[in-house]
C-alpha positions as CSV (number, residue, x, y, z in Angstrom):
1,M,78.3,96.3,75.0
2,S,80.3,94.1,72.6
3,E,78.7,92.1,69.7
4,F,80.1,89.0,71.5
5,T,78.2,89.4,74.8
6,E,75.3,87.1,74.1
7,E,75.6,84.3,76.7
8,Q,77.0,81.1,75.3
9,T,77.8,77.8,76.9
10,N,79.7,75.2,75.0
11,P,81.2,72.2,76.9
12,A,83.5,71.6,73.9
13,F,84.9,75.1,74.1
14,K,86.9,76.0,77.2
15,V,89.2,78.9,77.8
16,R,92.0,78.3,80.3
17,I,93.2,81.5,82.0
18,V,96.6,81.2,83.8
19,V,98.2,83.9,85.8
20,L,101.8,84.3,84.5
21,D,102.6,87.2,86.8
22,G,100.8,89.0,89.6
23,P,99.9,88.2,93.2
24,T,99.1,84.5,92.5
25,P,101.4,83.3,89.6
26,G,100.4,79.9,88.4
27,A,96.7,80.2,89.4
28,S,94.5,78.7,86.8
29,Y,90.8,79.1,85.9
30,D,88.8,77.2,83.3
31,V,85.9,79.1,81.7
32,T,83.1,77.5,79.7
33,R,80.3,80.1,80.1
34,F,80.6,83.3,78.1
35,P,80.9,86.2,78.2
36,A,83.1,85.9,81.3
37,V,84.1,89.1,83.2
38,V,87.6,89.2,84.7
39,G,88.5,91.6,87.5
40,R,89.2,92.0,91.2
41,S,85.6,92.1,92.2
42,R,84.4,88.8,93.9
43,D,81.3,89.1,91.7
44,C,83.4,88.5,88.5
45,D,83.3,85.2,86.7
46,V,87.1,85.1,87.1
47,A,88.0,87.0,90.4
48,L,91.7,87.8,90.5
49,D,93.7,88.8,93.5
50,D,95.4,92.3,93.6
51,D,97.3,94.3,96.1
52,P,94.7,95.5,98.6
53,E,96.8,98.5,99.5
54,D,97.4,99.6,96.0
55,P,94.8,97.9,93.6
56,R,95.5,98.4,89.9
57,L,93.0,95.9,88.5
58,S,89.6,97.4,87.9
59,R,86.7,95.8,89.7
60,K,85.5,94.6,86.2
61,H,88.6,94.8,84.0
62,A,87.9,92.8,80.9
63,R,85.3,90.6,79.3
64,V,86.2,87.3,77.5
65,S,83.8,86.2,74.8
66,I,83.7,83.8,71.9
67,Q,83.5,84.2,68.2
68,G,83.3,80.9,66.4
69,G,86.3,79.0,67.6
70,S,88.3,82.1,68.7
71,M,88.4,84.2,71.9
72,A,87.5,87.8,71.9
73,L,88.6,90.3,74.6
74,E,86.9,93.5,75.5
75,D,88.5,96.2,77.7
76,L,86.3,97.5,80.5
77,S,89.0,99.0,82.7
78,T,90.4,102.4,83.7
79,N,94.0,101.1,84.0
80,G,94.3,99.6,80.6
81,T,94.5,96.2,78.9
82,W,97.3,95.0,76.6
83,V,97.5,92.1,74.2
84,G,101.2,91.5,73.8
85,D,102.7,94.9,73.6
86,R,99.6,96.5,72.0
87,K,97.2,98.4,74.1
88,V,93.5,97.7,73.7
89,G,91.4,100.9,73.4
90,A,88.8,101.6,76.1
91,G,85.7,99.7,75.3
92,Q,87.3,98.1,72.3
93,T,87.0,94.3,71.5
94,V,89.8,92.4,69.8
95,V,89.8,88.8,68.5
96,L,92.6,86.8,70.1
97,G,92.5,83.6,68.2
98,E,93.3,80.4,70.1
99,E,96.0,81.7,72.5
100,A,97.2,85.0,73.7
101,V,99.1,86.7,76.5
102,V,97.3,89.7,77.9
103,R,98.2,92.3,80.6
104,L,95.6,93.8,82.9
105,G,96.9,97.0,84.3
106,P,100.6,97.3,85.2
107,R,101.0,94.1,87.2
108,V,98.8,91.1,86.2
109,V,99.8,89.1,83.1
110,L,97.5,86.2,81.9
111,R,97.7,83.5,79.3
112,L,94.4,82.8,77.7
113,Q,94.2,79.5,75.7
114,V,91.4,77.7,74.0
115,V,91.6,74.0,75.2
116,P,89.4,71.1,74.4
117,D,87.3,69.9,77.3
118,I,88.5,66.4,78.3
119,P,85.8,63.8,78.4
120,E,85.4,62.3,81.9
121,G,86.3,58.8,80.5
122,D,89.8,60.0,79.5
123,V,91.9,59.0,82.5
124,P,95.6,59.0,82.7
125,V,96.7,55.3,82.8
126,A,100.5,55.6,83.5
127,R,101.7,56.1,87.0
128,S,104.4,58.5,85.9
129,P,103.8,60.9,83.1
130,E,105.9,60.7,79.9
131,P,107.6,64.0,78.8
132,K,105.1,66.1,76.9
133,G,107.5,67.4,74.3
134,G,106.7,70.3,71.9
135,W,104.1,72.1,74.1
136,L,105.6,75.4,73.1
137,Q,105.5,74.8,69.4
138,R,102.0,76.1,68.9
139,L,103.2,79.5,70.3
140,L,106.5,80.2,68.6
141,P,107.6,80.5,65.0
142,Q,109.2,77.4,63.5
143,R,112.9,77.6,63.0
144,A,115.3,75.7,60.7
145,S,117.8,74.7,63.4
146,A,117.9,71.0,64.4
147,G,115.6,70.2,67.2
148,V,116.7,68.6,70.5
149,H,114.7,67.3,73.4
150,V,115.3,69.5,76.5
151,E,114.2,68.8,80.0
152,V,114.1,71.6,82.6
153,R,113.6,70.8,86.2
154,A,113.0,73.5,88.8
155,L,111.2,71.6,91.6
156,G,114.0,70.6,93.9
157,A,117.5,70.7,92.5
158,F,117.6,72.7,89.3
159,N,119.0,70.8,86.3
160,V,118.8,70.8,82.5
161,T,119.3,67.8,80.2
162,A,119.5,68.0,76.4
163,A,119.2,64.9,74.2
164,G,119.4,62.8,77.4
165,V,122.7,64.3,78.5
166,A,122.9,66.5,81.6
167,I,124.2,70.0,81.2
168,P,127.0,70.3,83.8
169,G,126.0,72.1,86.9
170,D,129.1,74.4,86.9
171,L,127.7,76.0,83.7
172,W,124.6,77.2,85.6
173,Q,126.5,79.1,88.3
174,H,125.2,82.4,86.9
175,R,122.0,82.7,88.9
176,K,120.2,85.2,86.6
177,A,120.6,82.7,83.7
178,V,118.8,80.1,85.7
179,V,115.9,82.4,86.7
180,M,115.5,83.7,83.2
181,L,115.5,80.2,81.6
182,V,112.9,79.0,84.1
183,Y,110.8,82.1,83.6
184,L,110.7,81.6,79.9
185,A,109.7,77.9,80.4
186,D,107.1,78.9,83.0
187,T,105.4,81.5,80.9
188,G,105.6,79.5,77.7
189,T,105.4,82.7,75.6
190,P,107.7,85.3,74.0
191,V,108.7,88.1,76.4
192,S,110.3,91.5,75.8
193,A,113.5,92.5,77.5
194,D,111.7,95.3,79.3
195,R,109.2,92.8,80.7
196,L,111.9,90.3,81.8
197,S,113.8,93.1,83.5
198,E,110.7,94.5,85.2
199,V,109.5,91.0,86.5
200,L,112.8,89.4,87.4
201,W,115.2,92.2,88.4
202,P,113.2,95.4,89.1
203,D,116.0,96.9,91.1
204,A,118.7,96.4,88.4
205,S,120.4,99.6,87.3
206,D,120.6,98.4,83.7
207,G,117.8,95.9,83.2
208,R,118.4,95.3,79.5
209,Q,122.2,94.6,80.1
210,T,121.2,92.1,82.8
211,V,118.9,90.3,80.4
212,Q,121.5,90.2,77.7
213,T,124.1,88.8,80.1
214,A,121.6,86.1,81.3
215,V,120.9,85.1,77.7
216,S,124.6,84.9,76.9
217,R,125.1,82.5,79.9
218,I,122.2,80.3,78.9
219,R,123.5,80.0,75.4
220,K,127.0,79.2,76.7
221,A,125.6,76.5,78.9
222,M,123.6,75.0,76.1
223,R,126.4,75.0,73.6
224,T,127.3,71.5,74.5
225,A,123.9,70.4,73.2
226,G,124.3,72.3,69.9
227,N,121.4,74.5,70.4
228,D,121.2,78.0,71.9
229,L,117.7,77.3,73.3
230,V,116.9,81.0,73.8
231,F,116.8,83.3,70.8
232,F,115.7,86.9,70.1
233,E,113.2,87.6,67.4
234,R,110.8,90.5,66.8
235,K,112.1,92.2,69.9
236,L,111.1,89.3,72.1
237,Y,113.0,86.5,73.8
238,Q,111.7,83.0,73.5
239,I,112.6,79.4,73.7
240,D,113.5,77.8,70.3
241,A,110.3,76.2,69.0
242,S,112.3,73.5,67.3
243,C,113.2,72.1,70.7
244,S,110.9,69.6,72.4
245,L,110.7,71.1,75.8
246,W,109.6,69.2,78.9
247,Y,109.2,71.3,82.1
248,D,108.5,69.6,85.4
249,V,106.4,72.5,86.9
250,A,104.0,72.4,83.9
251,E,103.7,68.7,84.2
252,F,103.1,68.9,88.0
253,E,100.4,71.4,87.5
254,Q,98.8,69.4,84.7
255,W,98.5,66.2,86.8
256,A,97.4,68.1,89.9
257,R,94.6,69.8,87.9
258,E,93.6,66.4,86.4
259,G,93.5,64.8,89.8
260,Q,91.3,67.6,91.1
261,R,88.9,67.2,88.1
262,L,88.6,63.5,88.5
263,W,88.1,63.6,92.2
264,A,85.3,66.2,91.7
265,T,83.6,63.5,89.5
266,R,84.1,61.0,92.3
267,D,86.5,58.9,90.1
268,A,88.8,57.9,93.0
269,E,90.9,55.4,90.9
270,G,91.7,58.0,88.2
271,A,92.2,60.8,90.7
272,G,94.6,58.7,92.7
273,R,96.7,57.9,89.6
274,A,96.9,61.6,88.5
275,L,97.6,62.9,92.0
276,E,100.4,60.3,92.5
277,C,102.0,61.6,89.2
278,A,101.8,65.1,90.6
279,V,103.3,64.4,94.0
280,D,106.1,62.3,92.4
281,L,107.0,65.3,90.2
282,Y,107.3,67.6,93.2
283,G,111.0,67.2,94.0
284,G,111.1,70.1,96.4
285,P,110.7,73.8,96.7
286,F,110.7,75.8,93.4
287,L,114.2,77.1,92.6
288,E,115.3,76.8,96.2
289,G,118.0,79.2,97.1
290,H,116.7,82.0,94.8
291,D,115.0,84.9,96.4
292,E,113.8,87.0,93.5
293,G,110.2,88.3,94.0
294,W,108.7,86.4,91.2
295,V,110.4,83.2,92.3
296,D,109.2,83.6,95.9
297,R,105.6,84.1,94.8
298,R,105.7,81.2,92.4
299,R,107.3,79.0,95.1
300,T,104.6,79.8,97.6
301,Y,101.9,79.0,95.0
302,L,103.4,75.7,94.0
303,E,104.0,74.7,97.6
304,R,100.4,75.3,98.4
305,A,99.4,73.2,95.3
306,W,101.5,70.4,96.6
307,Y,99.9,70.4,100.0
308,E,96.5,70.4,98.4
309,A,97.4,67.5,96.1
310,M,98.8,65.5,99.0
311,E,95.7,66.1,101.2
312,M,93.4,65.2,98.2
313,L,95.5,62.0,97.6
314,G,95.0,61.1,101.3
315,A,91.3,61.6,101.0
316,V,91.2,59.5,97.8
317,R,93.1,56.6,99.7
318,L,90.6,56.8,102.5
319,E,87.7,56.6,100.0
320,E,89.4,53.5,98.5
321,Q,89.7,52.0,102.0
322,R,93.4,52.1,101.9
323,A,93.7,53.8,105.3
324,D,97.3,52.8,106.0
325,E,98.5,54.5,102.8
326,A,96.3,57.6,103.6
327,A,97.9,57.8,107.1
328,R,101.4,57.9,105.5
329,V,100.3,60.6,103.1
330,F,98.9,62.8,105.9
331,Q,101.9,62.2,108.2
332,R,104.2,63.4,105.3
333,V,102.1,66.6,105.0
334,L,102.3,67.2,108.8
335,E,106.1,66.6,108.8
336,A,106.4,69.5,106.3
337,D,103.8,71.8,107.9
338,P,102.2,70.9,111.3
339,L,99.6,73.7,110.9
340,R,97.7,71.9,108.2
341,E,94.4,71.1,110.0
342,A,93.1,69.1,107.0
343,A,96.0,66.8,107.4
344,H,95.5,66.4,111.1
345,L,91.8,65.5,110.5
346,G,92.8,63.1,107.7
347,L,95.4,61.3,109.9
348,V,92.8,60.9,112.7
349,R,90.3,59.4,110.3
350,S,92.9,57.1,108.8
351,L,93.7,55.7,112.2
352,A,90.1,55.3,113.0
353,S,89.4,53.6,109.7
354,Q,92.1,51.0,110.6
355,G,90.3,50.2,113.8
356,K,93.0,51.9,115.9
357,R,90.5,53.9,118.0
358,D,92.8,54.6,120.9
359,D,95.5,55.8,118.5
360,A,92.9,58.0,116.8
361,V,91.8,59.5,120.1
362,R,95.3,60.2,121.1
363,Q,96.2,61.7,117.7
364,C,93.0,63.9,117.9
365,T,94.0,65.1,121.3
366,E,97.6,65.9,120.2
367,S,96.3,67.7,117.1
368,I,94.0,69.9,119.1
369,T,96.8,70.7,121.6
370,S,99.3,71.3,118.9
371,L,97.1,73.6,116.8
372,K,96.1,75.5,120.0
373,K,99.7,76.0,120.9
374,L,100.9,77.0,117.5
375,L,97.9,79.1,116.4
376,N,96.4,80.1,119.7
377,L,93.0,79.1,118.3
378,P,90.3,76.8,119.6
379,P,89.7,73.5,117.6
380,S,87.4,73.9,114.6
381,A,83.9,72.6,114.8
382,E,84.9,69.7,112.5
383,M,87.8,68.7,114.8
384,E,85.5,68.9,117.9
385,A,82.8,66.8,116.2
386,L,85.4,64.2,115.2
387,Y,86.7,64.0,118.8
388,R,83.2,63.6,120.2
389,S,82.5,60.8,117.7
390,L,85.6,58.9,118.7
391,T,85.2,59.4,122.5
392,Q,81.5,58.7,122.6
393,S,81.7,55.6,120.5
394,P,81.5,52.2,122.4
395,S,84.8,50.6,123.0
């Protein structure tokens, strides 16, 4: 048992755990009660997904504790825990500081970060978020090169701008350069060549050469901005800390989380603003046209996050008695995926809230028929109850 295992709860001390690589890249967990056990068991404080056919996470893999203002990590596993490239001894506890990247077993990579808990009164007031430049600077060593504001967009059409000038698209024809740049922006941490090769191109015959070629193409594309953007230091590739980097995926996830938090506190107005920011940032599927395994997993996760943000936004608009706007939100979801039952339910409720009872009944019937045809499943109890409430109500 570690010396840090005495239970502590501090609302001003939060550890955010983000899955950088594994079955659910992008999944995020906020922990305020310590110690917190991380592993694949559903009984863990942070229960992570693993391949059910070939699990490599231990049921209880590691324990996160606090020591003053720092995190501490204790290995509990049989398959190993690494901090950076250093393996933690079995049963050993290491102090991580305020931020660290750890690997649990051979597949799951996490970023652990101490973040201040945001008071409930702090609500985003702008409809569209401003670029959050410099978010990497806490992680990477400072460099003497001149800084430049760089924007990387990977939701929808990929593009990069530097100092307000778009980097020409023909300079990004090398697909591996695109994937590597986005991966470095997505993880926000220095990464070794072996790790880049393992995650991005596991089937490459010469992974290190593939990484070097991708870096060379990134630097060639960025040369017009006067900054290489990606550099190699201490055997790790990283984004130049002197650059003020804005990344649309990080911004999207930040606003989606904020909307979820505010909606959980029943702050409909604040949640609506945050969720609108999130859905506005979602320009389309993540790195569309790329089929690398990491990209595909990340795309699936972000698409699901967009659906959930949209459905939550629709629920917020219903709460605000803005049923016509809610109906448009739910219709947009169903145009993208007609199997989203939550959106079907939301659309029916939106029509009913506008006094369009006949339209609501018709939509409810069509939804039940559609879901039955596509999924070959009977309507849910919630859908049946909604149908009964509509058809049994007096005209």
